C-alpha positions in Angstrom: 59.6 89.8 53.5 57.0 88.0 51.4 55.6 89.2 48.2 52.2 88.9 46.4 52.8 85.2 45.9 52.9 84.6 49.7 49.9 86.9 50.2 48.0 84.8 47.7 49.2 81.6 49.3 51.0 80.2 46.3 52.1 76.8 47.6 55.8 77.5 46.6 55.9 81.2 47.8 59.2 82.0 49.5 60.7 84.5 51.9 63.2 86.9 50.5 65.9 88.8 52.4 67.8 91.8 50.8 65.7 91.4 47.6 67.3 88.2 46.4 68.4 85.9 49.2 65.7 83.2 49.2 64.4 80.8 51.8 62.9 78.9 48.8 61.6 75.4 49.3 58.3 74.1 50.8 56.3 77.3 50.7 57.4 79.3 53.8 56.0 82.4 52.2 52.6 80.8 51.9 52.7 80.0 55.6 53.5 83.6 56.5 50.8 84.7 54.1 48.2 82.5 55.7 49.0 84.1 59.0 48.9 87.6 57.5 52.6 88.2 58.3 54.2 90.4 55.7 57.7 90.5 57.1 60.0 89.9 60.0 62.2 92.9 60.7 65.2 92.9 63.0 65.5 96.2 64.9 69.1 97.3 65.8 70.2 96.8 69.4 72.7 95.0 71.6 74.0 91.8 70.1 74.8 88.9 72.5 78.5 89.0 73.4 80.8 86.5 71.7 83.1 84.4 73.9 86.3 85.2 71.9 85.9 88.1 69.4 89.6 88.1 68.6 89.5 84.4 67.7 86.4 84.9 65.5 88.3 87.7 63.6 91.4 85.4 63.2 89.2 82.6 61.8 87.6 85.0 59.4 90.9 86.3 58.2 92.2 82.7 57.8 89.1 81.8 55.7 89.5 84.8 53.4 93.0 83.6 52.6 92.4 79.8 52.6 89.5 80.1 50.2 91.9 81.4 47.5 93.5 78.0 47.4 90.3 76.1 47.0 89.2 75.7 43.3 85.6 75.2 44.2 85.4 78.2 46.5 87.0 80.4 43.8 84.6 79.0 41.2 81.9 80.4 43.4 83.8 83.7 44.0 84.7 84.5 40.5 82.3 85.5 37.8 80.0 84.2 36.5 79.4 82.7 40.0 78.0 79.3 40.9 74.5 80.1 39.6 75.9 79.6 36.1 76.7 75.8 35.9 75.0 74.0 33.0 77.9 74.4 30.7 80.1 72.5 33.2 79.5 69.3 35.2 75.8 69.3 34.5 76.6 67.8 31.2 78.8 65.0 32.7 76.1 64.0 35.1 73.2 64.4 32.6 70.8 67.3 32.3 67.1 67.6 33.1 65.4 68.6 29.9 61.7 68.9 29.3 60.5 67.8 32.7 63.0 64.9 32.8 61.6 63.5 29.6 65.0 63.5 28.0 68.6 64.5 28.7 69.3 65.5 25.1 70.1 69.2 24.8 71.6 70.7 21.7 71.8 74.3 23.1 74.1 74.0 26.1 76.5 76.5 24.4 73.8 79.1 24.9 74.5 78.9 28.7 78.2 79.6 28.5 79.5 82.4 30.8 79.9 84.9 28.0 76.2 84.6 27.3 75.5 85.9 30.8 78.2 88.6 30.9 76.1 91.3 29.3 73.6 91.1 32.1 76.0 91.0 35.0 75.2 93.8 37.5 76.9 93.2 40.8 77.5 90.8 43.7 75.0 90.3 46.5 77.2 89.7 49.5 76.3 87.6 52.5 77.3 89.3 55.9 80.9 88.8 56.9 81.7 86.3 54.1 84.2 87.2 51.4 83.2 84.4 49.0 80.3 86.4 47.5 78.7 83.4 45.7 75.6 85.2 44.6 75.9 87.3 41.5 73.1 89.6 40.3 72.0 89.4 36.7 69.3 91.6 35.2 68.3 92.8 31.8 67.4 96.1 33.3 69.9 97.7 35.7 67.0 99.1 37.7 66.3 95.5 38.8 69.9 94.7 39.7 69.2 94.3 43.4 66.5 91.6 42.6 68.8 89.7 40.2 70.6 87.3 42.6 71.0 84.0 40.7 71.0 80.8 42.8 72.0 77.4 41.4 68.5 75.9 41.0 67.0 78.7 38.9 69.0 78.2 35.7 68.2 74.5 35.4 64.5 74.8 36.4 63.8 77.8 34.2 66.1 76.7 31.4 66.4 73.2 29.8 63.7 71.9 32.2 61.1 73.9 30.3 62.9 73.8 27.0 64.1 77.4 27.3 67.5 78.3 25.8 67.0 82.1 26.3 69.4 83.4 29.0 67.6 86.8 29.0 64.3 85.0 29.6 65.8 83.0 32.6 67.2 86.2 34.1 63.9 88.1 33.8 62.0 85.2 35.3 64.5 84.8 38.2 64.3 88.5 38.9 60.5 88.5 38.8 60.4 85.5 41.2 62.6 87.5 43.7 60.2 90.5 43.4 57.0 88.4 43.8 58.4 86.1 46.4 58.3 82.8 44.6 60.6 79.8 44.5 62.0 79.7 40.9 62.8 76.0 41.2 59.2 74.9 42.1 57.9 77.4 39.6 60.0 75.8 36.8 58.9 72.3 37.7 55.2 73.3 38.0 55.4 74.9 34.6 57.1 71.9 33.1 54.4 69.7 34.6 51.8 71.8 32.8 53.8 71.8 29.6 53.8 68.0 29.6 50.1 67.9 30.3 49.5 70.1 27.3 51.8 68.0 25.3 49.7 64.9 26.2 46.4 66.7 25.6 45.4 66.7 29.3 45.4 70.5 29.7 44.1 73.4 27.6 46.7 76.2 27.6 44.2 78.8 26.4 46.0 81.8 25.1 49.4 80.8 26.6 52.3 79.2 24.6 53.1 76.1 26.7 55.5 74.4 24.3 58.9 73.1 25.5 60.8 75.9 23.8 62.1 79.4 24.2 58.7 80.6 23.1 57.0 79.4 26.3 54.9 82.2 27.8 57.1 82.4 30.9 56.4 86.0 31.9 52.6 85.7 31.7 52.7 82.4 33.5 54.7 83.9 36.4 52.2 86.8 36.8 49.1 84.6 36.6 50.5 82.1 39.1 51.5 84.8 41.6 48.1 86.4 41.4 46.1 83.2 40.9 44.6 84.2 37.6 43.0 81.7 35.3 45.2 78.6 34.8 47.6 80.2 37.2 45.2 79.5 40.1 45.6 75.8 39.4 49.4 75.9 39.0 49.7 78.0 42.2 48.9 74.8 44.0 52.2 73.3 42.9 52.7 70.3 40.6 51.4 67.5 42.9 48.1 69.2 43.8 47.6 70.6 40.2 47.9 67.0 39.0 45.1 66.0 41.2 43.0 68.8 39.8 43.8 68.0 36.2 43.3 64.2 36.6 43.3 61.8 33.7 46.7 60.5 34.6 48.4 63.9 35.0 50.1 62.5 38.1 52.7 60.9 35.9 53.8 64.3 34.7 54.4 65.7 38.2 58.1 65.3 39.2 57.6 65.6 42.9 58.7 63.8 46.2 56.6 64.4 49.3 54.6 66.9 47.2 57.7 69.0 46.7 59.0 69.6 43.2 62.3 68.0 42.2 65.3 70.0 41.2 67.1 70.0 37.9 70.1 68.0 39.2 69.8 64.5 37.7 69.7 61.7 40.3 69.7 58.7 38.0 73.4 59.5 37.5 74.0 60.7 41.1 72.7 58.1 43.5 73.6 60.0 46.7 71.2 62.6 45.5 68.6 60.0 44.6 68.7 58.7 48.2 68.5 62.2 49.5 65.6 63.3 47.3 63.7 60.2 48.5 64.5 60.1 52.2 65.0 63.8 53.3 62.3 65.1 55.5 61.8 68.2 53.2 61.8 66.2 50.0 64.2 67.0 47.2 66.9 69.7 47.6 69.9 70.0 45.4 72.0 70.8 48.5 70.8 67.9 50.6 74.3 66.5 50.5 77.5 67.1 48.5 76.9 65.8 45.0 78.2 62.5 43.7 79.9 64.3 40.9 82.5 65.7 43.3 83.5 62.1 44.3 83.4 60.5 40.9 86.4 58.5 39.7 86.7 60.4 36.4 85.5 64.0 36.9 85.5 64.7 40.6 87.6 67.5 42.2 91.1 66.5 43.0 90.8 67.7 46.6 87.5 66.0 47.4 88.9 63.4 49.8 91.0 65.9 51.8 88.2 66.7 54.3 86.0 63.6 53.7 88.2 61.0 55.4 87.2 62.3 58.8 83.6 61.3 58.1 84.5 57.9 56.8 84.7 58.4 53.1 88.1 57.0 52.1 87.8 56.5 48.3 86.0 57.7 45.2 82.9 55.9 43.9 81.4 56.3 40.4 78.6 58.8 40.6 76.1 56.4 39.0 76.9 53.4 41.3 74.1 52.3 43.6 75.0 50.1 46.5 75.6 49.8 50.3 78.8 51.8 50.1 76.9 54.7 48.6 74.3 54.5 51.4 77.2 54.9 53.9 78.5 57.9 52.0 75.1 59.5 51.7 74.4 59.1 55.4 77.8 60.7 56.3 77.5 63.6 53.8 73.9 64.3 54.6 74.6 64.3 58.4 77.5 66.7 57.9 75.4 69.3 56.0 72.5 68.7 58.4 74.9 69.8 61.2 76.1 72.8 59.1 72.5 73.9 58.8 71.8 73.3 62.5 74.8 75.6 63.3 73.7 78.3 61.0 76.8 78.0 58.8 76.8 77.8 55.0 77.2 74.5 53.1 79.0 76.5 50.4 81.8 77.3 52.8 82.3 74.0 54.6 83.6 70.4 54.2 83.7 68.1 52.4 84.9 70.2 49.4 85.1 73.8 50.7 87.2 75.3 53.4 85.8 74.8 56.9 86.8 71.3 58.2 84.9 69.8 61.1 87.8 70.9 63.3 87.5 74.5 62.1 83.7 74.4 62.6 84.2 73.3 66.2 86.8 76.0 66.7 84.4 78.7 65.4 81.6 77.3 67.5 83.7 77.6 70.6 84.9 81.1 69.8 81.3 82.2 69.5 79.6 80.3 72.4 82.4 79.5 74.8 81.5 75.8 74.7 84.3 73.5 73.8 83.0 71.0 71.2 84.4 68.3 68.9 83.9 67.1 65.4 82.0 64.1 66.9 79.6 66.4 68.7 79.0 68.5 65.5 78.1 65.3 63.6 75.7 64.3 66.4 73.9 67.7 66.0 73.3 66.7 62.4 71.9 63.3 63.4 69.7 65.0 66.1 68.3 67.4 63.5 67.6 64.6 61.0 65.8 62.5 63.7 63.6 65.4 65.0 62.6 66.1 61.4 61.8 62.5 60.8 59.7 62.4 64.0 57.7 65.4 62.8 57.1 63.9 59.4 55.9 60.6 60.8 53.5 62.4 63.2 52.1 64.3 60.2 51.5 61.1 58.2 54.6 61.4 55.9 55.8 57.8 56.2 58.0 55.3 54.4 55.7 55.1 51.4 56.8 58.7 50.6 60.5 57.7 50.6 60.7 57.1 46.9 61.0 58.9 43.5 58.7 59.4 40.5 58.3 56.3 38.4 60.1 58.0 35.6 63.5 57.5 37.3 63.0 53.8 37.5 61.4 53.2 34.1 63.3 55.6 31.8 67.0 55.5 31.0 69.1 58.6 30.6 69.1 59.0 26.8 72.0 61.3 26.1 75.5 62.2 27.4 78.3 60.2 29.0 75.9 58.2 31.2 73.3 57.3 28.6 71.5 54.1 29.5 71.5 54.6 33.2 68.3 54.3 35.3 67.6 53.4 38.9 66.7 49.8 39.6 63.6 50.0 41.8 64.2 47.0 43.9 67.9 47.8 44.5 67.0 51.4 45.3 64.4 50.5 47.9 66.8 48.0 49.4 69.3 50.8 49.9 66.5 53.0 51.5 65.9 50.1 53.9 69.6 49.8 54.6 69.7 53.6 55.3 66.9 53.2 57.9 68.9 50.6 59.6 72.1 52.7 59.6 70.1 55.6 61.1 68.8 53.5 63.9 65.2 53.5 62.5 62.9 50.5 62.3 61.6 48.9 59.1 58.9 51.6 58.9 61.5 54.4 59.0 60.5 55.3 62.6 63.4 56.3 64.9 63.9 53.7 67.6 63.6 54.9 71.2 67.1 53.7 71.8 68.3 55.9 69.0 66.6 59.0 70.4 68.0 58.3 73.9 71.5 57.7 72.5 71.4 61.1 70.9 70.0 62.7 74.0 66.8 63.8 72.4 64.8 62.6 75.3 66.4 65.5 77.3 64.9 68.1 74.9 61.3 69.5 75.3 60.0 67.2 72.6 58.8 64.3 74.7 55.2 64.6 73.4 56.5 64.3 69.8 58.6 61.3 70.7 55.7 59.6 72.6 53.2 60.3 69.7 55.5 58.5 67.2 57.4 55.9 69.2 54.5 54.1 70.7 
């Protein structure tokens, strides 16, 4: 279902299922609102038969036991849940503070689990999964069902806007779920406006727009959702709002492909930097497994167990940028692209969770009756990435969009263990070009016809799309 934000075509409106499970990025709620579609409802009936129900049940039972031996799965399972993370590895990899203007944050203790505990309400289960990653937090028990806290919200609505108030984050997240609005894009649109106010480019009127816990978050959310006053401009998202404000406001918009960044720092995690720049949808924090997990100092001890099968044989420092990182990014992104294509969950699968490629193939066969292999699953991920790339190229989203805001090339991380790090622009774009080559794309980032035929995409009903791009 969409909410008022989708009805009013807020550019970052989302679709919400069961009150707090979000399809958040790139404004799907606005698309539905533009078509005057309020909801998609599934009416009970006969499900398609599974090939081997007993095998599916056995795999499910295996997963429920196996996850108990995986430290990352249990971090998701146990309270406070994976939505509460800033007090942990976010510090090692550097935090986004004040719209990526700094990494210095003297209030990280305010985000410790015990600060969230008074607001815990319940778990919001996903069907048939015992991991129960999403925990519901609300300041009012009546809003418990809308309180599902996903990972992006706490960073975007916390340090990114200078806000140390846990209660304020929880209320904002709950209201986003009720209004149907992506809390991540909301946070980065607000931080864009805060920086504009800071630089004298934007009049805040009666709103407190400081980078602080006094920021008028509740009023901003309502005005954006209903397009009132300044909210009408901010409802366009940071990139378009910057065009409206003008006078150099573009430098304050932390966006890629017009999509707002996430609070996961990419100057210190170069896999993510490549993903933010080259992914068809723009920046997502789950575009691939994070570099932190593979770091030589702080990465999980079990990281390589399910990574060797995709060609990752050793740990690499999270801040390192080079051709080896490009190889790792391609493998990790292809894997999670395949997981998405299969309708599985990246928070249950390789490389750091439970489902190996072999187990994914086993589950796929039990459901469909088709015997598949790890190789075929990875090819599904490549197919999905290439189709998405073709679509982008057709719509005018070309290689000039495969970059990051200047801030990540021009400013160093200024606090924490990785202070002094920034991305070298020339090296970064050389890595992007190398990624094109590894993907079988030409120097413009356009998939080669030989690549599409090798993946069998010519056999799908997308020939018009292929012909319109690969002239």
